N, C-alpha and C positions, 0 to 999 in steps of 0.2 A: 560402849566399847570405844577404844582408840584405834582408828584405822589410818594407815599411811598410804600415800599415793606417790609412786615413783614414776614421773613422766607427766608433764603438763601440756602435751600436744593436743591434737584434735580429739582422739579417743579418750585421752586422759581427762580433758575438760568435760566430756560427756559423762564419764564415770564419776568424776568429782561432784557434779551437780546431783547425780542420783544418790550418791553416798550422803550428801548433806540432807537429803530428804528422808533417809532411812531412820526410823524411830530408834533403832538400837545404837546408832552411831552418835556418841556424845561429842567426839572430837575428831576432826579430820586434819591431818598434817600433810602438806604438799611439798614435794621437792622435785627439782629438775636439774639437768646439767646446765641449764641457763637459769640462774637464780632469779633474774628479772621476770621471766615467764612464770615461774612458780609464784612469785609475789603477786603478780597481776591476777592470776587465776584465783589464788587464795583470797585476795582482797574482795573480789567480786562475789565470793560465796560466804564471806564471813568465816573463813577457815584460817588456819595458821600455816605459814610458809617457813621452810628451813632453807638455809643458805647452801646446803649441800645434801646430796642424797645419802651420804654417809651418816648424817644426823638421824635418819630414820631408824637405824639399828640400835640407837641408844635412847630412843624416845618412849620406851615402855609400850610398844604397840601390841594390840591384840590380833591384828591382821595387817597384811600388806597387799596392795593392789599394784601390779607392775604393768605400766603402759609406756615404758621408756622405749627408746630406739631398739630395733630388733637385736642388734649386736650386743646390747647390754642385758638382755633378758637372763641368760644363763647365769651370769655372775651374781645378779641381784637375787635370783631365786635361791641359788646355793647359799648365799650369805643369810638369807632369811631362814632357810631350813636349819643352818648351823646355829642361828640365834633362837631357834625353836618358835618361829613366828609363822603361823599359817599364811599361805600365799595364794592369791589369784593372779595369774599371769596370762596376758593376751598371747595368742599363738604367734610365733613358735616358742617353745620353751628354750630351744637352742637352735643353732644354725645347721646342725648336722645330727646324724643318728647317734654318734658316740656321745655328744653333749647331752642329748635327750636321755640316753640310757643312764648317764652318770647322775643326772638329776633324779631319775626314777629310783636308782639305787640309794642315793642319799636320803630321799624322802622316806623310802621304806625303812631304812636303818634307823632314822630318827623318829619315825612314827609321826611325822608332821604332814598335814594335808597340803597338797599342792593342786589347785583347781585350774585347769586350762580353759582359756576363753574361746570355745567353739560355740558361739551364740546361737547357731541354728538349732541346736538341741532344745533351746528354750522358746523357739518360735511356735506359735499355736498350731500352725499348719503342719510343721514337721512332727510335732508331738502327737497330733491326731493321726498322722500317717503311720507312725511307729505303733500306736495303739491298734490301728486297723490291721496291720500286718501280724502283730502278735496275737490278735484275737482270731485270725484266720478269715477275716471278712472278705479278703480279696481272693481266697482260694489259693491255688498254687501260683506263687509269684514267678513270672517268666521273663519280664522285661522291666528295666528301670532306666529312666532318662533324667539327667540332671544338667542344669546349666548355670553358669555364673558369668554374666555379661556386664562389664563396667561401661558406663557411658563415655569415658575418656581415660587415657592412660595416666598413670601417676607422674610426678615430676621426674625428669631425667636422672636427677641425683639419687632417686630412690631405687632405680632398677639394678645397679651393680650389687647392692647389698641385700636385695630382696629374696635371693635364693632361686629366682626363676618362677615362671607362671605356675608350674605344677606344685611347687613347694609353697608358694606365697598365696595363691588364689584357689587352685583346684583342691588343695588339701582340705578346704571346708566341705567340698562335695564328697571327698573320700571319707571324711569322718562321718558325714551324714549318711552315706551309703551303709557303713557298718552299723551305725547307731539305729537307723530306721529298720533295716532288714534283719539285724541280728546275725548276719552271716559274715564270713571272711572271704576275701578275694583270693583266687588261686593263681591267675595270670593276668597280664595286661599287655596291650599293644597301644602305643600312643604316637601321635604326630603333632607337629606344630608348624606355624607359618611366621616368618619374620619379614614380610614384605612391607611393613609399615615404616615407622620412623627409624632412622639409623641407630638410635640409642639402644634398641633391642639387639641388633646384630653386634654392636660394639661390646655388649655384655654377654654375648653367647646365649641370649634369651629369645623368646618368641612372644608375639603379642596375641596370638590365637592358638588354642590347642584343643585336641580331642583325644579321647581315650575309650577303648573298649575293654571291659573287665569281665571275667567269668567268676561267679561266686562258687562256693564249695557245694551248693545244691543245684548247680547248673543254670541259675539265673544269669542273664546277660545284661550288662549295664553299659550305657554310653554316657560319657561326660563331655561337656563342651564349655569352653571359657574364652573370652576375648577382652581386650582392653579398648575396643572400638565399637561400642553399641550406642550410637548417637541418639537412638530413640529413648534411652533411659536405662536405669539400673534394673536388670532382669535376673532374678534368681528363682528357679523353680525346681521342683522334684516331682516327677511323674512315675507312678507305679501301676503296672498292668498285671492282672492275675487271671486265673481261669474262671473266677466268679465275678470280679468287678475291677474297676480301675479308679484311681483318684489322682488329684494334683494338689500339691502344696505350693503356695506362692502365686496363685492365679486369682486376681481380683481386678477391680476397676482401674487400678493404677499400674497394672502390669503393662509394660511398654511393648505391646504386640497388637497390631491392628488386624481384625478379622476381615476377610474378603470373601465375597463382594461386600462393599460397604452398604449400609442402609440408606434411606432417603436423607437428603440434606437436613442437618440439625437434629437428626434422631440419635439417641444414645450418646449424648454429650458426656464426655468422661473427664474426671479430674486429672491434674497433671501427673505424669509418670513419676515413679520414684527417681530421685536424683542421685542417690548413693546409699551406702550400707547403713549409715547412721539414721537415715530416713526410713528405709525398708525394715530394719530390725530394731527400731527404738524400743518396743515392748520387750523383745527378747533380751536386749542388753540389760534392761532393768531387772528382768526375771533372773538372769544369771548372777547378777550382783546380789540380789535378794537371796539366792541359793548360797552364795559365799558367806553372807552374814549368818545364815542359818548354820552353815558348816562350822564357822568360828564359834558360834554359840553352842555347838553340840546338839543341834536339833535335827540334823540330817547327815547322811553320808555324803561322800564326795561324788558329785554328778559327772565329773570329767577328770579323772586322775591322769598322772603322767603316762601310765600304761596305755591309755587310749591315744594320747598324743604320739607315742612311739609307733603304735600300729598305723596311724594315719601317715606318719612320716615314712614308714616302710613303703606304703602304697605310692606316695608322691615320688619317692626315690626310684621306685620301679618304673613309674611313668616317665620320669626324666631320662632314665637309662634307655628305655625303649625308644624314646624320641631321638636320642642321640645316635643310637646304634641301629635304628630302623628294624627292630625285631620284636618278637614276643618275649616277654620277660616273666619268668616264674617268680612269684613273690618270695619264695625261699632263697632266691639268689641274693637278695639284698638284706634278708633278715639276719641280724647279729646272732651268731651261734649260741644256743642255749637260752635265748631270750624269748619267752612266750608270755602271753597275758595270763 
């Protein structure tokens, strides 16, 4: 099959390398807003570059992978759907609820699959946690804790267009919460801190956030995120039930030091995870493999726009709660008449 890649940045380069290794992909076409960057990436992989992203839609593609700048996602996905090209798009599909809803409606009407890039769904630990909950091995689930701690903040230029900590970062925790538990959130209360670099305050954003959510079965969930975790990249999901508890994302490279420490030299550990590409390398490969299978008609869509919309509702509710310092019912932000 012929696969196009729109966006030759960091995550685009990661996906391009994986696509070149996929047995079903006979041709990879790379385009970027910066043609030089597309040519450089394509040359290093033995792929073909195009001088403009527009060229992808006339290239006879079987599928399109969108890893362009966030602001370009919605337009690229909608063009692909109109051209009847199956799409994989890194989150977010759009910068707001209305844009996400529009893509969902377009994809439904055209019958064209759009897979959203929530890679934690394909992480072995998160997948095992989902299976354990569904099988009832934890008993009655009563508490869930999730964290997303980045070792350092992104560049200052990224912050204004990111959508804020809850929409940009915590949305992964929110999607995982729904996916693993199989439940929906009813209300949320969230808070944030902007005591770090000035760039966060200038954008009305926060560098650290926390949220408490109640699920529709009474389970309580706490989420935490920060841009300042110098120990390393730490993403975990902890589930506690009446029969058992388990943790996804806890291994020798998790940047958390137990205390008290053991004797000198005991329990030497490998370096902590440095970032998301390191921590979720296998998950990224698995989700692209799922997209190839989706294009080939071998499986259904593992993460459709409807799921992206639901996660966006929760992120929007978190942001509203943070700004107004109050409990927010999820129904307050849900677009009328839109249900999964």
